[in-house]
Every structure is written in structure tokens, then in C-alpha cells.
C-alpha positions, 0 to 999 in steps of 0.5 A: 431427486433426479426422477422426480425432475425428469418426471415434471420436465414431461409432465410440463412438456406434455401441457405446454406442447399442446397448449402451443401447438393450439396457440400457434393454430388460432394464430395462423387463422387469423393471420390467414393469408398474411401468414405469407407475407411477414411485413404485413403481420405485426412484429409480436405476431411474427416473432411468436409465429416463427418461434413456435415454428423452431419449438415444433422443429426442434421437438421433432428432430428430437423425437425421431432421434429419440425414436428406435424405428425411424420409418415408423415415425416418420411415416406416422408424423406426415402432418407435422413434416408438413407443419415444419417445411419453410414456407419462403420458397412458397412465397418466393414461388408465387413472388416469381409466377406474379412478377410474370404476369399470373398473378391468378396463379400466384394467389392460387399457390399461397390458397393451395399453401395455406390450406395445407399448412392450415390442415397440418397445423390442424392435424398435428394440434388435433393429434396433440390436444388428443393425448392432453384431453383424453377424457372426452370427445370435445377436441373432436368438436373443436377440430371440426369447428375451426375447420368449418370456420376457415374453409367458410372464409377461404370460400366466402373471399373466393366468392365475393373477391375480398381478403380473407380478413 
């Protein structure tokens, strides 16, 4: 009985985490640069982003604790480390730079941070989805499509001086 329960929990974990990673990535794409401005997000999105972030932090540190070769684990999961780094310090730095009157630099910092976080989340989602969907190459198509969509939106926003949304 105990072994069967453990198998069910592992299976639920293997199904739930990739779905959560994909939902988290889609949420980040949807809210765009508002990801850095909690007061511009709906409360449900804010709670979802922070709850999923907490789940991924716990998941990472539990797996790190259980692994035998910690150095190997850390080097193989760089994207996960980047995706769990809190964004609040970046927002504070951008706000301080903006207060000094260098608004363009603050915007560039947030744009760069968003791109780095986006690719970290995309990589994390890609790896989790690949573990879950090993039967076809659909995850490659999804990753390329999402990347093209976000990069095109950011280029359009930059060249047309419009918001990301």
C-alpha cells in the first residue's frame, strides 16, 4: 500500500509540475513587463505568480537536498536557479536609477531582466514538458513559437515606443 501511494504521488508530481510551469510561463508572457509591477497586476495573477514561484523554490531545494552530487545538480539546473531568483531587488534598483533621472537605463534594466527571466522560465518549462511529453517533438515547436512571440512583441514595443501589452 505504501509503495502504491508513493507511485501515485510521484506520478501526480510528474504531471502537475510541467502543467504549472507552462501556466506560469503563459502568465508571465501575458502580463509582460507588468511582472515587475505588482500594483498593475490583478490580485489573482499576483497570487498565482508568487504561489507558483514558492512551489518551484521548494521543489528545487528539495531535489537539491535529495541529490547525491550537489555540484552536478546545480550546474545542470542553472535555468531553474535564475527563475527562482526574486525579482524585487531588480525592481528596487530600477526604481532607484529612475529616481536619479535615468529612466531609459531603468527601463533597459527591467527589459533585460524580463528577457532573462522569460528564457529561464521557458527553459524550465521546456525541460519539465520534455520529461512529461517524450513521445513527440511538440515541445520544440511550442518553445520556438513562444520565443518568437515574446521577442516580436518586445521588438515592436521598443521600435514603436509602445507598452509591451
